[in-house]
N, C-alpha and C positions, 0 to 999 in steps of 0.2 A: 220804309222800304229798306234802308240801310240796316236797320235793326233786324229785319227778317233775314237779310242775306247773312248777317253775322251769326244768327241762330242756325241757319242751314249749314254754314261752314263749320260751326262748332260740332254740329251733329255728325257731319261727314267725317270730321277728324276723329271723333270718338269712335265711330264705326271702324275706321281704318286702324286705329290704335288697338281696338279690341281684336281685330283680325290678326294684326301683327303679333300681339301677345299670344294669341292662341296658336299661331303657327310656329312659335319657338319651342322646340322639344324640351321637356323638362329633364333634369339629370336622372339617369336611371338609378334605382335603388341598388345598394350593394347586395349582390346575390348571396344567399346563404351557402356556406361551403357544403359540398357533397360529402357523403359518408366516406368515399374513397379519399378525398382531400383531408378530412379529419384523421382518417386512419394513417395517412402518410405523416401528418404532423405529430400524431401521438407516437408513432413508431420512432420518429426522429428524437422526440423528447425522451422516450424511454431509453433509447440507445445512448443518448448523451448522459442521462442519469446513471446508466450502467457503467459507462466509461469513467465517470467521476467516482462511482462506488469502487471500481476496481483500482483506481489510483489510490483511493482511501485504503483499500485492503493492502496494496503494496506498501503504503506508508506505515501501516500497522505492523507488517512483517519486519520492515526495516527498523521501526521503533523498538520492537521487542529485542532485536539483535543489538541495537545500540545500548539499551538498558542492561542487557546481559554483559556487554563489553564494559559498560560503566561500572557495574558491580565488581567485575574482575579487576579493573583499574583501581577502584577504591580499596579493594582488599590488598592489591599489590602496593598501593601507596601506604597503607597501614603497616605492612611488613617492612617497607623501606624506612618509614618513620622509626620503627623499633630498631632497625639496624643502625640508622643514623644516631639514635640515642646511645646505643651501645658504644659506637666509635667515639662519639662526643665524650662519653664518660672516660674512655681510655685516654683521650687527649688531655682531658682535665686532670686526670691522675698523673699523667706525665709532666704536665706543667707544674703541678703542686710539688712533685718530687724534685724537679729542678730548683724550684724556689726554696725548698727546704735544704738544698745543698747536697743531695744524694750523689750527683755526678761530680761535684767538686770534691767531695770526700774521697771518691774513688781515685781522682787525679792526685790528690794529696798523698794517699797511700802509695800510689805508684812511684811518685817522686822520691819519697823518703825510704823506699824499700831498698835493702842491700842485696836482695835476691834477684838477679837478672831474669830468671825464669818467671818469678812472680811479677816482676815489672812488665815483661812482655804479655803475660797473662792478663794483667790489669788493663794494659793498652787495648788488647783484643776485646775485653769486656766493655771498655768505654766506647770503642768503635761500634760494637754490636748494639750497645744501648742507644747510641746516636742514630744508627741505622733504623732501629725500631721506632724511635721517635719520628724520624723522617717518614717512615712508612705509615705511621699512625696519621700524620697530617695529610699524607697523600690519600689514604683511605677515606679520611673525613671529607676531603674535597670531592672525591669520586662519588661517595654516597650522597653528598649534598646535591651534586649535579644530577644524579640518578633520580633523586626525590623530586627535584624541580621539573625534570622531564615528565615524570608521572603526574605531577600536579597539572602541568600544561595539558597533557593528554586528557586528564579527567575534565578540566574546564572545557576543552574542545568538545568532548562527548556531551557534556551538559548543554552546551550551546546548540549542538546538532539536534538534541532531543527537543529543546525549546522551539527551534525552528520547525521541526517536523510536526510538533503538536499544533503549531499555527496552520501548517498545511493541511493537517487532518480536519481542523475546524472549517477551513475554506472548502475542502472537497465535500464535507458533509453538508454545508450550506448549498453547494451546487446541486447535490443530489436532491435535497429538499425542494429547491427552487424548480428544478426540471420536473420533478414529480408533481408539484403543485400546478405547474403550467399544463401538464398532460391531463390532470384531473379537471382543470378549468375547461380545456378543449372538450372533454367528454361531457361535462356538465352543460355545455351549450347545446348539446343535441337533445332531441326529444327522447323520452325514456325508451320507446320502441326501437329507435335508431341506435341508441347507445347499446342496448342489449344485442342487437344484430352485429354491431361493430365488435364488441367484446367476444361474441361467439365466433366471429370470422377470423380473429387474430391468431397469428402464430403458425399458420400452415399445418394444422393438426392432421395427423395421420392415424388411421385406425390402429388401435393397440394390437401388436402381433401376439398370437397365441403362444408362441414359443421362441425363446431367444437362445441361440447356440453358443453358450459360454461355458468355460471350464476352468478349473483351478481357482486361484485367488480372484481372477477377473469375474468369475461367476458370482461371488459374494458381493462384489461392487455393483454388478449389473442388477442383481436381484434387489438390492437395497434401493437403487435409483428408480427401478421400475415400480417398486412399491410406493414411491412418493408421487407417482403421476396423479394429477388432480390437486396436489397441495399448492398453497399460495406462494407467490414470489414476493419476498420482502428484502429490500436492500440491506446487505450486511448480515442476513440471517443464515444460520447453519443448522436448522432443525429445531425441534423434532417435527413440526408441522408446517414450516415455512422455510424457504431457502432463497439465496441468490445463486447465480450460476456456479461460482467457485465453491460456495458453501455446500452445494449438493454434491459436487464431485469429491470434495474433501471428505465429507461424511461417508459417501459411498465406498471410497477406497479405504477409509478407516476400518470398515467392517472386514476388510481383507488383511488388516494389520499393517497397512502402508500409510505413513504420515505424509500428508500434503499440506502446503501452506494455503491459507485462505486468500488466494490471489490467482487469477487466471494467468497473468504473465509470469508469476513465479512458478506455477505448476508446469509451464512450458519447458522448464529446465529440470523436471522431476524424473526424466528417463530418456531412453534413446528415441530419436525422432523416426517416425514411421511414414513411408510414402502412402498416399491415399489408396493406391491399388493393393496395399498389403494390410489394410485395417483388419483388426480382430476385435470381437466383443470385449469391452472393458477399456479399450484405448481411449485416451482423452483427445478430443478434437477441438481445435482452437479457431477463432474467427476474428475478422477485422484486422486492420493495421493502423496503429499498434494494437496488439492483442487486447481484447476487452471482453471476450466471452469464451466460455468453455462448456463442452458437453461430453457425454459418454456414448461411444459407439456401441450399438447393440446388435449389429449384423443386418443383413438384407438392405443395406443402403440407408439405415435409419440411425437416429440418435435419440437419447432422452436427455432433456435439459430443463433447467429453470429458465424459462424464456424471458418473461417480463411481468410487470404487475397485472397486465390485462389478460395474460395467458396462463400464468402459473407454470407448474411442472408438467411437461407434455412431451410427446413423441413427434419428431419431425424428420424431414429428409436431411441427409448428411450435408448436402450442398444447398440447403435452403437459406444460408447466409454466406457472406464472403469468407471463403475457406482460407485459413492461414497455415495449417499444419496439424500434425498429430504426434502424440507421445505415448509410449507404453510404460506405465508406472510399474514399480515393483522389481 
């Protein structure tokens, strides 16, 4: 009888346990991100990569200037070395002359001379000779100091260049990492969703049939518009792929205007223009700090190298956080 009760109790416990387990909700599975969520992530990664690329471009512009400065310093140092060698030779000749008794001979001649005029003339000669020697030593000290200053400046530039090259490598790695992360986000989507995402990117606007540009600006606008549909590649400046500042640089090069390959550097390439006075060909800048640049084409539109998912395309002038505009040339 006791055994039967135990069996019944065990059976009831098993039933209650099964009910209890069944009533505990299981942890919900992690929901797959929507296409809009992935689009937001990819946009952020592309923008971060572009910021790193523009910092890279800035550093390249600065590096080119530093190397030019270094070449000038090295040439100056070479000239200073030659000047120092010349003065050193003069000082050595002076010391040898003293050692051989040239100045003593002049003193002796002055002392034994019976001609007062000759005596005074000899004294003047000795004084002038000593003044020349003093000036030679002073020149030598001055030239040596000048050479040391140039050597120090040269070493400083070399150190700056080495540090900047490290920064370039760091920014390039950042670009590569962000781009890889963006590609990973896209790879996680199904092929159909990925195609839809890429097709929807960038706020594309129908290509206008005519762009009201004139003068040198017309050449820049024509070139930029001809690149619509080309690929976006970080650091590229044509002929079939561009980043944002690479496109604007090459477009204005067609008009004979040289621009640096850097959006922030291009911001200083001409007078600043208010947004209500934009004309076709003006450079329009975005984000703070500035990390993107486009060309205004009129009718509230820009053409720009947008990002790796969108390439070169037309968009609204205020489709990104607006920072200002410049009129090159």
